C-alpha angles and dihedrals in degrees: 000000000000117000115205135182095040130164126240111222116188114236094010107144096194138044116245128204124205114223090207090056091049089051090050086058089056097255118138122224120206117189113183134154095346093314126110121198126184115207133194117207095234103025100043120210111020098175140349127195140170128243116259137189115317091028094278132141116221113210098172123005122218123235110246141254097053118214127174094262095051090046093054091042090059095040089057093052093262095310109181120261093245089059093046090052089049089053089049094048093047092042091231094149121043111233098015109139120164 
Protein backbone atom coordinates (compact mmCIF):
# COMPACT_ATOMS: atom_id res chain seq x y z
CA UNK A 1 0.00 0.00 0.00
CA UNK A 2 1.37 3.41 -0.94
CA UNK A 3 0.56 6.31 1.37
CA UNK A 4 0.58 9.75 -0.31
CA UNK A 5 0.11 13.34 0.87
CA UNK A 6 2.07 12.92 4.08
CA UNK A 7 3.51 15.56 6.40
CA UNK A 8 7.16 15.91 7.35
CA UNK A 9 7.59 16.63 11.05
CA UNK A 10 11.08 17.57 12.20
CA UNK A 11 12.49 15.28 14.91
CA UNK A 12 9.60 12.80 14.68
CA UNK A 13 11.10 9.37 15.26
CA UNK A 14 8.09 7.36 14.06
CA UNK A 15 5.70 7.46 11.16
CA UNK A 16 2.05 8.09 12.01
CA UNK A 17 -1.05 7.14 10.01
CA UNK A 18 -4.36 8.94 10.23
CA UNK A 19 -7.40 6.67 10.43
CA UNK A 20 -9.50 9.42 8.84
CA UNK A 21 -7.15 9.58 5.84
CA UNK A 22 -7.20 5.81 5.46
CA UNK A 23 -11.01 5.91 5.40
CA UNK A 24 -10.90 8.66 2.75
CA UNK A 25 -8.99 6.20 0.59
CA UNK A 26 -11.84 3.70 0.97
CA UNK A 27 -10.08 1.48 3.50
CA UNK A 28 -12.04 0.06 6.43
CA UNK A 29 -10.65 0.01 9.94
CA UNK A 30 -11.95 -2.46 12.51
CA UNK A 31 -10.82 -2.07 16.11
CA UNK A 32 -12.07 -4.78 18.46
CA UNK A 33 -10.74 -6.22 21.73
CA UNK A 34 -7.32 -4.61 21.41
CA UNK A 35 -6.82 -5.62 17.77
CA UNK A 36 -6.81 -3.27 14.77
CA UNK A 37 -7.38 -4.52 11.22
CA UNK A 38 -7.19 -2.46 8.03
CA UNK A 39 -9.20 -3.81 5.11
CA UNK A 40 -9.31 -3.03 1.39
CA UNK A 41 -12.62 -3.59 -0.41
CA UNK A 42 -11.11 -5.82 -3.11
CA UNK A 43 -7.98 -7.20 -1.41
CA UNK A 44 -9.43 -7.91 2.03
CA UNK A 45 -7.25 -7.71 5.14
CA UNK A 46 -4.11 -5.66 4.51
CA UNK A 47 -2.63 -5.59 8.01
CA UNK A 48 -3.59 -6.51 11.57
CA UNK A 49 -1.86 -5.46 14.78
CA UNK A 50 -2.43 -5.46 18.52
CA UNK A 51 -2.65 -2.48 20.87
CA UNK A 52 0.49 -1.67 22.86
CA UNK A 53 1.47 0.68 25.68
CA UNK A 54 0.04 4.24 25.45
CA UNK A 55 -2.97 2.95 23.48
CA UNK A 56 -1.07 2.91 20.17
CA UNK A 57 -1.10 0.38 17.34
CA UNK A 58 2.29 -0.38 15.78
CA UNK A 59 2.05 -1.31 12.11
CA UNK A 60 5.76 -1.34 11.33
CA UNK A 61 8.47 -1.06 13.92
CA UNK A 62 11.68 0.84 13.37
CA UNK A 63 15.10 -0.67 13.79
CA UNK A 64 16.80 1.01 16.74
CA UNK A 65 19.00 2.85 17.23
CA UNK A 66 17.79 5.66 15.03
CA UNK A 67 20.37 7.75 13.31
CA UNK A 68 19.84 10.45 10.73
CA UNK A 69 20.56 8.16 7.78
CA UNK A 70 18.13 5.43 8.85
CA UNK A 71 15.44 8.02 9.61
CA UNK A 72 15.69 9.56 6.12
CA UNK A 73 15.90 6.08 4.62
CA UNK A 74 12.51 5.24 6.17
CA UNK A 75 10.95 8.62 5.37
CA UNK A 76 11.76 8.12 1.69
CA UNK A 77 10.17 4.66 1.55
CA UNK A 78 13.51 2.84 2.01
CA UNK A 79 15.36 4.67 -0.75
CA UNK A 80 18.92 3.40 -1.03
CA UNK A 81 21.79 5.29 0.60
CA UNK A 82 23.40 6.24 -2.74
CA UNK A 83 20.23 8.07 -3.79
CA UNK A 84 19.98 9.79 -0.41
CA UNK A 85 23.57 10.99 -0.83
CA UNK A 86 22.74 12.28 -4.32
CA UNK A 87 19.75 14.19 -2.94
CA UNK A 88 22.02 15.69 -0.26
CA UNK A 89 24.74 16.64 -2.77
CA UNK A 90 22.26 18.24 -5.20
CA UNK A 91 20.31 19.87 -2.34
CA UNK A 92 17.06 18.45 -3.65
CA UNK A 93 15.53 18.24 -0.16
CA UNK A 94 15.87 21.06 2.36
CA UNK A 95 17.24 19.79 5.66
CA UNK A 96 18.48 16.42 4.41
CA UNK A 97 21.87 15.83 6.01
CA UNK A 98 23.26 12.30 6.02
